[in-house]
PLY file of the C-alpha trace (Angstrom):
ply
format ascii 1.0
element vertex 62
property float x
property float y
property float z
element edge 61
property int vertex1
property int vertex2
end_header
129.99 137.21 117.51
130.81 134.36 115.15
128.89 133.59 111.98
129.91 130.12 110.95
129.55 130.41 107.21
127.55 130.91 104.10
127.01 128.27 101.45
126.44 128.54 97.72
125.15 125.57 95.73
126.74 125.54 92.27
125.37 123.33 89.46
128.12 121.07 88.10
131.25 119.71 89.68
134.08 121.47 91.44
136.81 120.60 88.92
139.30 123.43 88.82
138.10 125.08 92.04
140.99 126.27 94.19
140.40 126.59 97.90
141.65 129.90 99.24
141.76 132.14 102.27
141.04 135.86 102.33
142.19 137.33 105.62
140.82 134.90 108.20
137.92 133.73 105.99
138.36 130.36 104.28
136.60 129.56 100.98
136.34 125.85 100.26
134.22 122.97 98.94
132.10 121.24 101.57
130.40 117.84 101.43
126.81 118.80 102.06
124.15 121.48 101.97
121.42 121.16 104.63
118.49 121.66 102.26
119.81 120.87 98.78
117.14 119.32 96.57
118.97 119.75 93.26
118.98 116.41 91.42
121.96 116.94 89.08
125.67 117.11 89.84
126.48 119.99 92.14
129.12 121.38 94.44
128.73 123.45 97.57
131.13 126.32 98.16
131.35 127.54 101.73
132.90 130.72 103.08
133.48 131.32 106.77
133.94 131.61 109.73
133.21 135.33 110.05
134.10 137.09 113.29
131.88 140.13 113.71
132.53 142.71 116.37
129.46 144.41 117.77
129.37 147.38 120.06
126.40 146.45 122.25
126.34 149.85 123.96
125.89 151.64 120.63
122.66 149.76 119.93
121.39 149.78 123.52
121.29 145.99 123.85
121.02 144.53 127.31
0 1
1 2
2 3
3 4
4 5
5 6
6 7
7 8
8 9
9 10
10 11
11 12
12 13
13 14
14 15
15 16
16 17
17 18
18 19
19 20
20 21
21 22
22 23
23 24
24 25
25 26
26 27
27 28
28 29
29 30
30 31
31 32
32 33
33 34
34 35
35 36
36 37
37 38
38 39
39 40
40 41
41 42
42 43
43 44
44 45
45 46
46 47
47 48
48 49
49 50
50 51
51 52
52 53
53 54
54 55
55 56
56 57
57 58
58 59
59 60
60 61
C-alpha cells in the first residue's frame, strides 16, 4: 500500500531548508497545499511516498 505523502504548512519562507531523503522517504518543499488559507508568507514541507506493507490475512480482510 502506498501513502503518497504528508504535508506541513510552515509560516514564513523556506530559506535555509535543505531537501533530504531518509531511507526511501523524500522530504522537500512543494508548491501548494490543497486547503491552505493562511494569508502570510508560508512554505509547505512534504514527506513521502511511504510504502506500507500490510498482512491482509492477519487482519482478516477479504
